[in-house]
N, C-alpha and C positions, 0 to 999 in steps of 0.2 A: 185372790184365790189361786194360790200358788200352782196346783196339779199335780198331774205325774209328772217324772224325770226321768231321766237315763235311760236302763234296758227296760224299764219298762214302759216308757211310752213311746220308745221305736216299736216295741212288738204291739200295744195294744192298736197303734196308729194300724201296720197291720192287720190288722184282725176287723178294725172298724173298715176298713179301705176290702175284706172280704160279704159286709154286709148289703143288703140292699137297699138303693135308695129309699122307700118306704122304712125301714126300720130302722136306718139311720137317723132318720130327719125324728120318728116318733122316740128312737133313744135320748136325742139330743133334747125332746121336750117335756122328758122327766126329770132326768139326770140336773136341769136347769131351771126346772117347776115353772115351766114356758116364759120365764123369766128375760129369755134371751131369742130374740130374733133370728132365725139363719136363713139365707138367703139358697146355699146352695150347699153339696155333700162335704166341701172343706171344709166351710164353715160350722158346719153341725159339729163333723168331727172333732174340729180344735175345742167346741164351748165341749165337748164331751167329756174333753180330756185336761179341759182347764176346770173343771166343776166337777171330777174325781177326785177323789184325796187319796186312795190307792189302785193297784193293781187289781187285788183281790174282790174291791166293791164294783169295780166294774166287768170282770170277768161274769159275774154272779148275778148279772141281768139277765132279764128271761129274753130280751131280744136279742143278747149273744148266745147264739142255740149250739150247743155239743157239736155241730158236723163243723161250724165256724172254726171252733179250736180248733179241734180234730185238722181242719184243713193248712190250718195257720203250723201247726205243729209239724204234721209233715213235709209242708213246704221248707221248714229250718231244720229239715233232716231228723228228727226225732220221732222213731218208732212206737206208735202206741198199737195195742192189740185193737181192731173192728169195733170191740166189745164194751171198750173202756164206757164207764159213766162220767159224764161232767164234773163230777168233782175230782176225780182223777184226773182229765186232763186239763183241769183248774191247778190241780196242784203241780203238777209236772212243767206248765205257763211260769208259774212264778217260781217254779225252782232251776227254769233255763236263761229266767233273768235275774236271780237273787247272783251275788258272791260269796254268799256264804251260807248257801245250804237251806236257808227259812223257809220252812213249808207251812200250810195251812194250820197243822194240827200244832198239840201241844208234843212233844216229844217223848213216847210212853217210856216208863221204869223198866229197865231190863232191854232195850231196842239200842243195839249197837250199830254202830258205824257201816258198818256190814250189813248187815238187814235193812239197815235206813237207804242205802245204796242200792241194794237190790232191789228193794219197794219201786223203783223209780223206772225199771224196767216192766215189771207190772206183768211178768208174762203167765199163762197156767200151771207154768213150772213152778215158777216162784212163788208165785199163791199155793201151789200144793206141798212145797217146799218147808216152805218160811211162812209158818205159824202167827208170829209178829205183825205180816205185813198183811194177812188177814183183818188182824184186830187194827193195824194201823189205819185202813181205811175204810171200816165201822163208827172208827173216831170222827174220821172225816166227816162221815157222812152225817153224825150226831153235831157236829159242830155247826154242819153248812145249813141243817137243819132248824135250831137254836135261834141262827143270826137271819134265817128267813122268819119262823114264825114271830116273833118278838117284836121285830121290827115291823112286820106286816100288823099285827094286833095293835100294836102300839099306836103308829099312822092314825090309827082311827079316835084318839085322845083328844080332845077340843086342844085342852091348855097346851099340848105342842103344837100349836096352828101347823102343823103338817098336812101336807097334801095324802087323803086316804087311799092305801092302795087296796090291791085287788082282792078281799077277803070274801067268802062265802063258802057256800056247800059244799062246790067244787071241790076244795081241799080235803073234804073230806067222803070216806065211803057213806053210803044209806042204812049202814046200820049201825052206823057208830055209835056208842058209849061214852058218856061223859059223868064222871061222881064227880060233885064238887063239895069237900068236906072243910067247914070254915072251922075253926077253935078261937072264941075270943070267950075265955068265960068258959061258956058250956060250948059243946062240940053241934056241930048244925051238918047234917047231909043232904043233898040234893045227888037224883038220876036225872038225866036227859037222855034221849034216845032219836036217832035218827040226825043225818044231815044238817037238816033245817035248823031243828031246837036246837043242837047244841051249837050250831054255827053261830045263831043268836044269841044263846048265852055268852060263850065267851065273850063277842063281841061288845055284851053290852057292862063287861067290867071295865072296857077302856073309856067305850061311847058314851055310855050313860053314866059309869062310878066313877070314871075321872081316873083311873088307878093306871099306873107306870109299872110293869113289869121288868125286871132287871135280872137275867140271867147271870150266875156266876159260872163260866166256862171254864174255869180251873178244875184241875184235875180229881180236888176234892169235889166241888159241887156238880160234874157232868159224869153220868156212865152211861153205857151205850153196850148192849148185846144183844145179838142175834141167835134165832132158834133155825132148828135144822127145816121147820119145814116154812121160810121165808120171809117171818117176822122180826122187825127188831124194836127194841124198847130201845127208847132214848129216855134218862131220866135227870132232872135237869134241878140245881136250888137256887134262888135267888132273893131278893127283896122286892117289897111293894111299897110304892109311894103317889102319894096325891100333894100334886104342887111339891113344896119346900122339904117334907112329911116325909119319913118313913114310917108304913102303917105295923110292917111287921115283916114276914120271911114266907116265903113258898115253897114248897116241892110240886113238880109235873111230871109225871109219868106218859110216854107216849106213845101205842103201839103203833107202828106205822107198818103197811102191806103194799108192795107194787099194782098196779089198776093195768092188767093186759088190754084193755079197753081202752086208756090215755094214755097213749104213748109209752106204754110200759115205767108209767110217774110215780114218786110215792105219793100215797092217800092218808092219811089218819083214821085208824081204826079205832081205837081207842082215848080216850083221859083221863086222867085220874090226876084233879088238883087239889091237893090241899094246902090252907091257907093260917097261919097262926100270927093272930095281933101281937100287938107289944107287952098287951098284961099278959099273954101266954104265955110267955116267952122264960121268963124266969130269971132274965138276965147273961140269956144265952149271946152269941158273938151275932151280931147282923149285918156286917160289913161286907163279909164272906161267908154264907150260910155254908152248913156242909150237908147232902144228902146223908140221910137217917136210912134209907133204903138200901140193901149189902144187894148182893151179887144173888143170894138164896131168896131174898123176897122178888128178885126181880123173874128170875129163873121161874118162880112158884106163879108168877103172873103172867109167863107165855107160853104155861101151859091151860089155864084159864079158857 
């Protein structure tokens, strides 16, 4: 495995050197799936770099804490507001290592080079003055959330033979609500209330039904909106697979709210999952499904 190279490898090496020994060894076990036995922190760092396919993947790891990336950027002379969230710090680190100003997010239509450069500074004044920058960061949050959620859920599919990741009710608000709508000929709807029930029902999709959910994170497959009251809606379309067969498409809408009692992290407040089997698609394109919800539909959900 080639691993990282160039400026990204140098930067990730410096970030790994800022981790505690315990976090570094734990991260090595996670990245290598415990296939590599390391004797010290130097070997652990080398194993992590060798088994990591890209810098973004490494920076998103739980053991690579927000404060570590912030400290690294400060040492490199990159000033970021102390209130910066992890996804903003990840974006800035990737831009620092890139020669082509490639960022995590897809570039938004209508975003100019001027507003793109201003978003790098991310000061309160810029956030207030440049409306596109706020949307830019919200999109980054939505993309990161989808990467995290579907990778986590799919890791429990036995057919993938992966190490199951840390799924559970801790990722949901206690009063979370799930609406599961399935259409394969006739339409059926199930509703589940509470973190334990919602967590178990979603887990059953992959662990018991062996489904694989593949999100389409292109602009026509992902939409992210924020309400004035702190709710962020992430809507994503994608395809559903079992082994080599494509069974249909899905649209999933998440309501996310920060939890002040849990390090101010985002937790899932609501989930709507709409599944359509092949016989209900009537020749629709399935390779890169688009969202059928428009912004008005999602804003209505914000007010519910």
